[in-house]
N, CA, C and O of each residue as an XYZ file, in Angstrom:
744
protein
N      -9.093    170.657   -101.073
C      -8.889    169.492   -101.475
C     -10.087    168.488   -101.041
O     -10.736    168.754   -100.029
N     -10.374    167.349   -101.801
C     -11.796    166.953   -101.363
C     -11.486    165.753   -101.489
O     -10.549    165.479   -102.238
N     -12.211    164.677   -100.770
C     -11.485    163.271   -100.912
C     -13.330    162.869   -101.491
O     -14.455    163.276   -101.204
N     -12.697    161.805   -102.470
C     -14.022    161.390   -103.063
C     -13.427    159.825   -102.675
O     -12.298    159.423   -102.396
N     -14.935    159.061   -102.813
C     -14.680    157.559   -102.817
C     -15.255    156.916   -103.914
O     -16.467    157.009   -104.114
N     -14.066    155.876   -105.103
C     -14.557    155.643   -105.668
C     -15.175    154.238   -105.662
O     -14.200    153.495   -105.555
N     -16.117    153.596   -105.713
C     -16.383    152.200   -105.347
C     -15.756    151.061   -106.389
O     -15.534    151.181   -107.594
N     -15.537    149.874   -105.483
C     -14.934    148.995   -105.538
C     -15.935    147.542   -105.394
O     -16.488    147.105   -104.385
N     -15.930    147.024   -106.730
C     -16.673    146.331   -106.502
C     -16.094    144.184   -107.312
O     -15.256    143.933   -108.178
N     -16.786    143.413   -106.700
C     -16.509    141.871   -107.158
C     -16.798    142.029   -108.180
O     -17.956    142.401   -108.371
N     -15.889    141.826   -109.362
C     -16.453    141.332   -110.681
C     -17.356    140.424   -110.658
O     -18.485    140.791   -110.983
N     -17.113    138.670   -110.193
C     -17.893    137.782   -109.887
C     -18.985    138.299   -109.582
O     -19.693    138.371   -110.586
N     -19.585    138.788   -108.481
C     -20.368    138.837   -107.494
C     -21.109    140.241   -107.763
O     -22.196    140.292   -107.187
N     -20.843    141.165   -108.357
C     -21.071    142.374   -108.954
C     -21.449    143.537   -107.312
O     -22.184    144.523   -107.357
N     -20.888    143.157   -106.336
C     -21.246    143.045   -105.263
C     -20.503    144.473   -104.593
O     -19.609    144.640   -105.422
N     -20.376    145.386   -103.772
C     -19.898    146.101   -103.305
C     -18.685    145.720   -101.879
O     -18.885    145.315   -100.734
N     -17.529    146.052   -102.569
C     -16.123    145.208   -101.665
C     -15.034    146.255   -100.914
O     -13.960    146.031   -100.355
N     -16.039    147.908   -101.228
C     -14.938    148.799   -100.775
C     -14.761    150.130   -101.568
O     -15.305    150.827   -102.425
N     -13.936    150.075   -100.957
C     -13.934    151.976   -102.181
C     -12.373    152.646   -101.584
O     -11.747    152.547   -100.529
N     -12.179    153.314   -102.808
C     -10.871    154.137   -102.645
C     -10.831    155.462   -102.688
O     -11.393    156.144   -103.545
N     -10.140    155.894   -101.731
C     -10.406    157.753   -101.746
C      -9.541    157.949   -102.265
O      -8.493    157.355   -102.009
N      -9.691    159.247   -103.597
C      -9.197    159.731   -103.897
C      -9.123    160.698   -103.552
O      -9.594    160.967   -102.447
N      -8.551    161.593   -104.262
C      -7.936    163.106   -103.548
C      -7.838    164.285   -104.721
O      -6.902    164.142   -105.508
N      -8.734    165.470   -104.923
C      -9.151    166.272   -105.883
C      -8.992    167.363   -105.684
O      -9.028    167.549   -104.468
N      -8.801    168.383   -106.302
C      -8.434    170.010   -105.918
C      -9.526    170.630   -106.580
O      -9.934    170.241   -107.675
N     -10.000    171.556   -105.967
C     -11.177    172.358   -106.266
C     -10.791    173.740   -105.800
O     -10.984    174.311   -104.727
N     -10.055    174.199   -107.163
C      -9.324    175.455   -107.210
C     -10.274    176.421   -107.548
O     -11.028    176.313   -108.515
N     -10.249    177.640   -106.544
C     -11.396    178.671   -106.307
C     -11.225    179.566   -108.223
O     -12.201    179.916   -108.886
N      -9.524    179.741   -108.735
C      -9.983    179.810   -110.414
C      -9.430    179.281   -111.079
O      -9.048    179.887   -112.081
N      -9.075    177.891   -110.918
C      -9.009    176.834   -111.952
C     -10.131    175.996   -112.068
O     -10.461    175.528   -113.158
N     -10.871    175.724   -110.807
C     -12.342    174.612   -111.110
C     -11.250    173.213   -110.578
O     -10.349    173.106   -109.746
N     -11.772    172.479   -111.359
C     -11.522    171.126   -110.344
C     -10.455    170.663   -111.424
O     -10.553    170.657   -112.651
N      -9.270    170.225   -110.493
C      -7.957    170.044   -111.047
C      -7.632    168.420   -110.451
O      -7.398    168.182   -109.266
N      -7.679    167.259   -111.679
C      -7.530    166.211   -111.435
C      -6.044    166.148   -110.851
O      -5.295    167.118   -110.971
N      -5.628    164.921   -110.188
C      -4.756    164.924   -109.404
C      -3.521    165.091   -110.766
O      -2.771    165.997   -110.402
N      -3.219    164.743   -111.675
C      -2.288    164.486   -112.836
C      -1.451    166.351   -112.608
O      -0.286    166.725   -112.745
N      -2.749    167.110   -112.215
C      -2.823    168.147   -112.665
C      -1.524    169.122   -111.294
O      -0.606    169.937   -111.384
N      -2.382    168.209   -109.940
C      -1.302    168.997   -108.924
C      -0.460    167.986   -107.912
O      -0.091    168.265   -106.772
N      -0.275    166.875   -108.547
C      -0.130    165.772   -107.121
C       1.728    166.345   -107.814
O       2.539    166.269   -106.891
N       2.230    166.726   -108.848
C       3.778    166.277   -109.218
C       4.132    167.701   -108.339
O       5.055    167.789   -107.530
N       3.086    168.895   -108.727
C       3.717    170.059   -107.461
C       4.150    169.450   -106.062
O       5.261    169.191   -105.598
N       2.989    169.330   -105.609
C       3.259    168.763   -104.252
C       4.899    168.052   -103.755
O       5.652    168.394   -102.843
N       5.043    166.788   -104.940
C       5.684    166.173   -105.070
C       6.678    166.466   -105.435
O       7.506    165.556   -105.482
N       7.044    167.629   -105.805
C       8.263    168.196   -106.080
C       8.943    169.131   -105.155
O      10.111    169.454   -105.373
N       8.036    169.761   -103.744
C       7.842    170.905   -103.263
C       8.054    170.165   -101.263
O       8.429    170.732   -100.236
N       7.686    169.017   -101.481
C       8.049    167.996   -100.447
C       6.705    167.793    -99.724
O       6.672    167.107    -98.702
N       5.609    168.361   -100.216
C       4.523    168.629    -99.427
C       3.274    167.776    -99.620
O       2.094    168.102    -99.489
N       3.910    166.388   -100.025
C       3.173    165.312   -100.783
C       3.142    164.872    -99.372
O       2.022    164.362    -99.365
N       3.423    164.775    -98.631
C       3.104    163.679    -97.518
C       2.053    164.509    -96.397
O       1.759    163.838    -95.408
N       1.506    165.814    -96.468
C       0.628    166.110    -95.851
C      -0.055    165.808    -96.356
O      -0.762    165.060    -95.679
N      -0.676    166.009    -98.129
C      -1.525    165.659    -98.621
C      -2.166    163.921    -98.099
O      -3.336    163.595    -97.900
N      -0.928    163.083    -97.998
C      -1.434    161.593    -97.768
C      -1.847    161.851    -96.241
O      -2.889    161.277    -95.923
N      -1.241    162.592    -95.254
C      -1.851    162.026    -93.942
C      -2.936    163.030    -94.054
O      -3.464    163.022    -92.942
N      -3.818    164.264    -95.131
C      -5.028    164.846    -94.673
C      -5.820    163.632    -95.411
O      -6.736    163.213    -94.703
N      -5.706    163.030    -96.537
C      -6.832    161.981    -97.322
C      -7.214    161.269    -95.975
O      -8.286    161.258    -95.371
N      -5.635    160.494    -95.600
C      -5.875    159.321    -94.228
C      -6.526    159.585    -93.470
O      -7.470    158.855    -93.165
N      -6.199    161.091    -92.681
C      -7.449    161.411    -91.191
C      -8.983    161.498    -92.395
O      -9.933    160.804    -92.033
N      -9.090    161.959    -93.151
C     -10.206    162.256    -93.611
C     -11.053    160.975    -93.484
O     -12.119    160.766    -92.905
N      -9.959    159.909    -94.460
C     -11.032    158.151    -94.504
C     -11.236    158.429    -93.221
O     -12.361    158.786    -92.870
N     -10.571    158.357    -92.630
C     -10.614    157.156    -90.514
C     -12.096    158.247    -90.155
O     -13.164    157.668    -89.958
N     -12.065    159.492    -90.105
C     -12.931    160.215    -89.713
C     -14.579    159.878    -90.815
O     -15.677    159.954    -90.264
N     -14.479    159.574    -92.128
C     -15.588    159.365    -93.206
C     -16.139    157.683    -92.697
O     -17.283    157.290    -92.922
N     -14.934    156.723    -91.892
C     -15.192    155.640    -91.426
C     -15.740    155.721    -90.256
O     -16.684    154.936    -90.168
N     -15.454    156.680    -88.780
C     -15.881    156.969    -87.784
C     -17.279    157.523    -88.276
O     -18.031    157.098    -87.398
N     -17.806    157.998    -88.882
C     -19.034    158.680    -88.880
C     -20.195    157.840    -89.903
O     -21.419    157.880    -89.779
N     -19.426    157.102    -90.906
C     -20.090    155.786    -90.704
C     -20.583    154.702    -89.688
O     -21.744    154.459    -89.359
N     -19.504    154.153    -89.300
C     -20.226    153.368    -87.986
C     -20.977    154.332    -87.119
O     -22.135    154.502    -87.501
N     -20.748    154.772    -86.426
C     -21.392    155.924    -85.731
C     -23.388    156.509    -86.352
O     -24.421    156.969    -85.864
N     -22.849    156.070    -87.625
C     -24.515    155.738    -88.083
C     -24.698    154.525    -88.117
O     -25.453    154.228    -89.043
N     -24.339    153.631    -87.503
C     -24.935    152.164    -87.843
C     -24.681    151.543    -89.135
O     -24.823    150.322    -89.202
N     -24.398    152.063    -89.966
C     -23.546    151.348    -91.681
C     -23.018    150.463    -91.845
O     -22.817    149.998    -90.723
N     -22.572    149.786    -92.621
C     -21.788    148.646    -92.947
C     -20.635    149.597    -93.162
O     -20.835    150.739    -93.576
N     -19.849    149.297    -92.981
C     -18.095    149.815    -93.827
C     -17.554    149.108    -94.438
O     -17.108    148.049    -93.996
N     -17.377    149.723    -96.327
C     -16.672    148.611    -97.106
C     -14.440    149.035    -96.459
O     -13.925    149.837    -95.680
N     -14.127    148.384    -97.003
C     -12.485    149.118    -96.622
C     -12.307    149.743    -97.337
O     -12.748    149.515    -98.464
N     -11.356    151.184    -96.984
C     -11.170    151.766    -97.709
C      -9.516    152.011    -98.037
O      -8.572    152.250    -97.284
N      -9.606    151.833    -99.564
C      -8.194    152.172    -99.530
C      -7.486    153.646    -99.779
O      -8.064    154.692   -100.078
N      -5.960    153.417    -99.554
C      -5.945    154.989    -99.445
C      -4.367    154.899    -99.937
O      -3.577    153.956    -99.915
N      -4.278    155.790   -100.232
C      -2.954    155.579   -101.646
C      -1.789    156.190    -99.889
O      -2.088    156.610    -98.771
N      -0.368    155.856   -100.687
C       0.445    155.983   -100.036
C       1.752    156.667   -100.916
O       2.101    155.891   -101.806
N       2.451    157.761   -100.887
C       3.210    158.657   -101.352
C       4.497    158.039   -101.267
O       5.030    158.020   -100.158
N       5.421    157.248   -102.783
C       6.612    157.532   -102.728
C       7.349    157.968   -101.337
O       8.071    157.280   -100.616
N       7.046    158.980   -101.227
C       8.063    160.296   -100.206
C       7.587    159.782    -98.669
O       8.356    159.790    -97.708
N       6.376    159.395    -98.617
C       6.033    158.959    -97.349
C       6.913    157.305    -97.032
O       6.592    156.899    -95.916
N       7.751    156.481    -97.648
C       7.860    155.541    -97.089
C       9.239    155.674    -96.718
O       9.760    154.647    -96.284
N      10.192    157.059    -96.814
C      11.476    157.442    -95.910
C      10.396    158.113    -94.805
O      11.173    158.406    -93.896
N       9.414    158.417    -94.474
C       9.108    158.940    -93.175
C       9.563    157.838    -91.696
O       8.736    157.025    -91.283
N      10.173    157.898    -91.408
C      10.590    157.344    -90.112
C       9.025    157.028    -88.968
O       8.922    156.008    -88.286
N       8.233    157.865    -88.994
C       7.463    157.818    -88.072
C       6.014    157.339    -88.523
O       5.067    157.258    -87.741
N       5.944    156.963    -90.173
C       5.062    156.440    -91.312
C       3.963    155.523    -90.374
O       2.739    155.614    -90.283
N       4.883    154.654    -89.755
C       3.527    153.312    -89.156
C       3.247    153.807    -87.825
O       2.189    153.482    -87.287
N       4.239    154.704    -87.118
C       2.960    154.856    -85.618
C       2.437    156.097    -86.533
O       1.505    156.409    -85.792
N       2.377    156.776    -87.309
C       1.461    157.994    -87.397
C       0.344    157.254    -88.051
O      -0.677    157.227    -87.362
N       0.271    156.646    -89.200
C      -1.177    155.584    -89.139
C      -1.575    155.144    -88.130
O      -2.762    155.349    -87.881
N      -0.651    154.269    -87.027
C      -1.363    153.517    -86.091
C      -2.097    154.828    -85.094
O      -3.294    154.643    -84.874
N      -1.707    155.654    -84.703
C      -2.131    156.740    -83.746
C      -3.700    157.433    -84.146
O      -4.572    157.850    -83.383
N      -3.659    157.353    -86.144
C      -4.616    157.881    -86.573
C      -5.505    157.331    -86.336
O      -6.520    157.800    -85.821
N      -5.296    156.088    -86.699
C      -6.245    155.039    -86.409
C      -7.161    154.666    -85.300
O      -8.346    154.334    -85.323
N      -6.127    154.835    -84.105
C      -6.787    155.039    -82.569
C      -7.621    156.206    -82.168
O      -8.611    156.144    -81.439
N      -7.072    157.387    -82.773
C      -7.916    158.560    -82.608
C      -8.752    158.519    -83.266
O      -9.244    159.647    -83.296
N      -9.525    157.553    -84.162
C     -10.593    157.275    -84.274
C     -11.710    156.354    -84.442
O     -12.787    156.266    -85.031
N     -10.816    155.597    -83.512
C     -11.255    154.633    -83.035
C     -12.310    153.391    -83.886
O     -13.459    152.997    -83.682
N     -11.101    153.003    -85.046
C     -11.436    152.008    -86.073
C     -10.576    150.811    -86.280
O      -9.346    150.815    -86.241
N     -11.482    149.607    -86.544
C     -10.540    148.610    -86.636
C      -9.756    148.874    -88.290
O     -10.177    149.390    -89.325
N      -8.400    148.219    -87.896
C      -7.514    148.866    -88.896
C      -7.750    147.860    -90.153
O      -7.343    148.387    -91.188
N      -8.155    146.890    -90.305
C      -8.545    146.114    -91.496
C      -9.720    146.401    -92.142
O     -10.242    145.499    -92.797
N     -10.480    147.986    -92.059
C     -11.460    148.934    -92.549
C     -10.331    149.535    -93.696
O     -10.703    149.953    -94.793
N      -9.126    149.514    -93.338
C      -8.380    150.543    -94.082
C      -7.304    149.553    -95.151
O      -6.766    148.498    -94.816
N      -7.215    150.075    -96.177
C      -6.051    149.368    -97.202
C      -5.020    150.530    -97.523
O      -5.443    151.612    -97.930
N      -4.101    150.375    -97.397
C      -2.608    151.089    -97.421
C      -2.426    150.705    -99.550
O      -2.487    149.583   -100.052
N      -2.307    151.444    -99.976
C      -2.016    151.109   -101.510
C      -0.621    151.768   -101.651
O      -0.580    152.968   -101.921
N       0.532    151.061   -101.485
C       1.712    151.593   -102.111
C       1.636    151.167   -103.786
O       1.345    150.127   -104.377
N       2.028    152.446   -104.185
C       2.757    152.485   -106.121
C       3.855    151.404   -106.350
O       4.411    150.810   -105.426
N       4.083    151.230   -107.519
C       4.980    150.108   -107.844
C       6.038    150.448   -107.879
O       6.930    149.704   -107.470
N       6.343    151.872   -108.455
C       7.574    152.860   -108.360
C       8.169    152.638   -106.985
O       9.351    152.441   -106.700
N       6.774    152.731   -105.937
C       7.962    152.842   -104.579
C       8.712    152.112   -104.315
O       9.712    152.450   -103.683
N       8.510    150.935   -104.678
C       9.377    149.373   -104.735
C      11.162    149.630   -105.352
O      12.092    148.920   -104.969
N      11.307    150.736   -106.307
C      12.226    150.864   -107.266
C      13.316    152.022   -105.798
O      14.537    151.866   -105.755
N      12.881    152.653   -105.178
C      13.609    153.445   -104.260
C      14.333    153.205   -103.373
O      15.498    153.603   -103.376
N      13.596    152.194   -101.991
C      14.361    151.499   -101.188
C      13.154    150.195   -100.542
O      12.213    150.247    -99.750
N      13.947    148.804   -101.572
C      13.359    147.774   -101.178
C      12.726    147.196   -100.107
O      11.564    146.900    -99.830
N      14.524    147.059    -99.223
C      14.382    147.065    -97.971
C      13.558    147.885    -96.801
O      13.126    147.271    -95.826
N      13.430    148.813    -96.900
C      12.455    150.350    -96.066
C      10.980    149.512    -96.833
O      10.003    149.192    -96.156
N      11.025    149.406    -97.475
C       9.099    149.125    -98.170
C       8.834    147.699    -97.675
O       7.681    147.272    -97.623
N       9.556    147.191    -97.426
C       9.171    145.915    -96.945
C       9.578    145.704    -95.424
O       9.237    144.569    -95.093
N      10.108    146.303    -94.511
C       9.859    147.062    -92.697
C       8.743    147.650    -92.559
O       8.178    147.666    -91.466
N       8.180    148.296    -93.760
C       7.164    149.389    -93.443
C       5.830    148.288    -93.719
O       4.954    148.107    -92.873
N       5.856    147.684    -94.899
C       4.462    146.178    -95.164
C       3.952    146.148    -94.076
O       2.918    146.558    -93.550
N       5.262    145.326    -93.666
C       5.748    143.988    -92.803
C       4.664    144.834    -91.386
O       3.513    144.540    -91.061
N       5.603    145.948    -90.788
C       4.783    146.612    -89.442
C       3.307    146.667    -90.090
O       2.441    145.856    -89.761
N       3.068    147.783    -91.126
C       1.851    147.672    -91.347
C       1.046    146.709    -91.301
O      -0.056    147.040    -90.864
N       1.215    145.002    -91.743
C       0.232    144.517    -92.305
C       0.175    143.685    -90.642
O      -0.990    143.349    -90.429
N       0.825    143.411    -89.828
C       1.532    142.998    -88.542
C       0.218    143.684    -87.698
O      -0.455    143.082    -86.861
N       0.070    144.771    -88.032
C      -0.834    146.193    -87.103
C      -2.312    146.348    -87.761
O      -3.053    147.311    -87.566
N      -2.626    145.138    -88.637
C      -3.975    144.640    -88.970
C      -3.988    145.432    -90.183
O      -5.103    145.318    -90.691
N      -3.261    146.161    -90.846
C      -3.699    146.769    -92.064
C      -3.349    145.577    -92.991
O      -2.524    144.672    -92.868
N      -4.483    145.951    -94.215
C      -4.191    145.451    -95.587
C      -3.533    146.606    -96.674
O      -3.326    147.819    -96.666
N      -3.371    145.657    -97.447
C      -1.989    146.154    -98.102
C      -2.251    145.753    -99.290
O      -2.788    144.666    -99.505
N      -1.663    147.154   -100.855
C      -1.981    146.858   -101.296
C      -0.750    147.315   -102.073
O       0.028    148.107   -101.540
N      -0.444    146.662   -103.827
C       0.377    147.813   -104.507
C      -0.092    148.121   -105.793
O      -0.670    147.195   -106.361
N       0.027    149.389   -106.515
C      -0.647    150.369   -106.630
C       0.076    150.572   -108.171
O       1.293    150.751   -108.236
N      -0.741    150.530   -109.363
C      -0.372    150.683   -110.493
C       0.855    149.300   -111.149
O       1.619    149.530   -112.086
N       0.805    148.158   -110.542
C       1.737    147.618   -111.134
C       1.486    147.086   -112.565
O       0.413    146.670   -113.002
N       2.953    147.195   -113.374
C       3.268    147.163   -114.910
C       3.651    148.096   -115.151
O       4.422    148.070   -116.111
N       3.400    149.518   -114.487
C       4.021    150.565   -115.300
C       5.608    150.962   -114.881
O       6.190    152.004   -115.180
N       6.107    149.890   -114.147
C       7.232    150.021   -113.834
C       8.521    148.885   -113.666
O       8.483    148.327   -114.763
N       9.607    148.261   -112.912
C      10.605    147.718   -113.790
C      10.236    146.835   -112.250
O      11.198    146.202   -111.815
N       9.464    146.787   -111.756
C       9.686    145.384   -110.332
C       9.004    144.125   -111.099
O       8.704    144.104   -112.293
N       8.840    143.161   -110.230
C       8.688    142.136   -110.800
C       8.604    141.271   -109.567
O       9.174    141.401   -108.483
N       7.585    140.171   -110.078
C       6.977    139.417   -109.342
C       8.064    138.435   -108.494
O       7.582    137.370   -108.876
N       8.588    138.243   -108.084
C       9.757    137.793   -107.485
C      10.289    139.129   -106.485
O      11.325    138.972   -105.839
N       9.784    140.001   -106.424
C       9.682    141.433   -105.154
C       8.434    140.835   -104.563
O       8.068    140.424   -103.462
N       8.029    140.944   -105.562
C       6.325    141.507   -104.574
C       6.368    140.445   -103.532
O       6.224    140.727   -102.342
N       6.596    139.021   -104.024
C       6.647    137.868   -102.873
C       7.320    138.206   -101.561
O       7.133    137.547   -100.538
N       8.106    139.254   -101.637
C       8.727    139.577   -100.338
C       7.904    140.366    -99.505
O       8.283    140.518    -98.344
N       6.490    141.078    -99.996
C       6.081    141.989    -99.177
C       4.334    140.913    -99.168
O       3.725    140.193    -99.959
N       4.178    141.383    -97.863
C       3.002    140.779    -97.354
C       1.811    141.490    -97.901
O       1.428    142.509    -97.327
N       1.118    140.998    -99.080
C       0.381    141.958    -99.724
C      -0.537    141.642   -100.126
O      -0.384    141.197   -101.263
N      -2.087    141.607    -99.594
C      -3.152    141.372    -99.779
C      -4.069    141.252   -101.523
O      -4.823    140.376   -101.946
N      -3.490    142.753   -102.279
C      -3.763    142.953   -103.653
C      -2.974    143.514   -104.077
O      -2.295    144.405   -103.566
N      -2.918    142.781   -105.758
C      -2.041    144.340   -106.469
C      -3.240    144.034   -107.648
O      -4.025    143.145   -107.977
N      -2.755    145.611   -108.107
C      -3.814    146.231   -108.618
C      -2.946    146.224   -109.987
O      -1.823    146.706   -109.836
N      -3.227    145.806   -111.191
C      -2.265    146.049   -112.164
C      -2.660    147.550   -112.645
O      -3.557    148.282   -112.225
N      -1.983    147.704   -113.362
C      -2.505    149.776   -114.321
C      -3.202    149.330   -115.686
O      -2.912    148.687   -116.695
N      -3.950    149.814   -115.318
C      -4.835    150.431   -117.002
C      -3.666    149.586   -118.183
O      -4.099    148.728   -118.953
N      -2.466    149.911   -118.167
C      -1.149    150.006   -119.500
C      -1.348    148.805   -119.662
O      -1.815    148.236   -120.649
N      -0.887    148.253   -118.386
C      -0.340    146.655   -118.645
C      -1.913    146.098   -119.153
O      -1.998    145.767   -120.335
N      -3.260    145.979   -118.214
C      -4.018    145.412   -119.013
C      -4.086    145.631   -120.599
O      -4.169    144.647   -121.335
N      -4.055    146.699   -121.025
C      -4.308    147.223   -122.141
C      -3.551    146.801   -123.218
O      -4.060    146.679   -124.332
N      -1.960    146.481   -122.917
C      -1.120    146.454   -123.600
C      -1.636    144.409   -124.541
O      -1.517    143.947   -125.676
N      -2.147    143.904   -123.277
C      -2.670    142.396   -123.693
C      -3.956    142.266   -124.955
O      -4.505    141.253   -125.386
N      -4.197    143.974   -125.386
C      -5.655    143.273   -125.936
C      -5.077    143.815   -127.381
O      -5.690    143.795   -128.448
N      -4.039    144.194   -127.199
C      -3.641    144.704   -129.027
C      -3.233    143.179   -129.673
O      -3.005    142.065   -129.200
N      -3.280    143.883   -131.244
C      -2.438    142.942   -132.166
C      -1.286    142.464   -131.940
O      -0.641    143.325   -131.341
N      -0.696    141.561   -132.101
C       0.643    141.089   -131.728
C       0.819    140.523   -130.604
O      -0.117    140.389   -129.816
N       2.164    140.057   -130.318
C       2.825    139.875   -129.539
C       1.770    139.222   -128.004
O       1.620    138.086   -127.554
N       1.149    140.753   -127.525
C       0.172    140.597   -125.993
C      -0.974    140.117   -126.518
O      -1.713    139.553   -125.712
N      -1.409    140.194   -127.877
C      -2.581    138.988   -128.041
C      -2.399    137.351   -128.017
O      -3.272    136.527   -128.292
N      -1.698    137.218   -127.810
C      -1.244    135.661   -127.376
C      -1.131    135.459   -126.242
O      -0.908    134.298   -125.900
N      -1.216    136.284   -125.443
C      -0.355    135.712   -123.712
C      -2.257    135.493   -123.383
O      -3.101    136.213   -123.915
N      -2.614    134.235   -122.309
C      -3.310    134.498   -121.953
C      -3.137    135.096   -120.344
O      -2.010    135.064   -119.849
N      -4.047    135.525   -119.715
C      -4.317    136.421   -118.288
C      -5.048    136.345   -117.320
O      -6.105    136.963   -117.189
N      -4.505    135.481   -116.438
C      -5.613    134.270   -115.431
C      -5.840    135.374   -114.338
O      -5.001    136.217   -114.020
N      -6.870    135.266   -113.908
C      -6.908    136.185   -112.078
C      -7.420    134.986   -111.686
O      -8.365    134.381   -112.191
N      -6.500    134.567   -110.421
C      -6.977    133.596   -109.710
C      -7.157    134.256   -107.677
O      -6.640    135.088   -106.930
N      -8.409    133.004   -107.642
C      -8.664    134.113   -106.515
C      -8.088    133.120   -105.230
O      -8.077    133.548   -104.076
């Protein structure tokens, strides 16, 4: 498994404001596999948490190396799978990794998928509040693909809402969505 960093730019200033850690699998026989090909396998066999922890540790190591070279470090987003929400040691483990690599928590943004909100909303709110209190920023990823509402989102201490591409694409189609105005406010 390899971790790649997809840059994130401010649309207004066009300046780099962060990155998102993405995991990919370089298979010996099948070659480069995108997440849609292997993540469901790891989710089904209960090993997705190991991938989450691997990616988070690689991000912490990467940030420490950048800092060691005296470089400016952007905030890096790390995805958290639905399965990890049920790990009672989740917050403790994330805080432990941050301390192990001696990095500031604001350099890591934890991304939780919208679908996680459907599993156990109260547990998710508890976890997000604990992570936010520990200094991590939080994002909801893939918003618009499920059935959650903005009313659910305001219960969580979120810093970012990432709208899914399909949500945005639906507004560019002819018909009902083409009459709706989407405003993004800072």
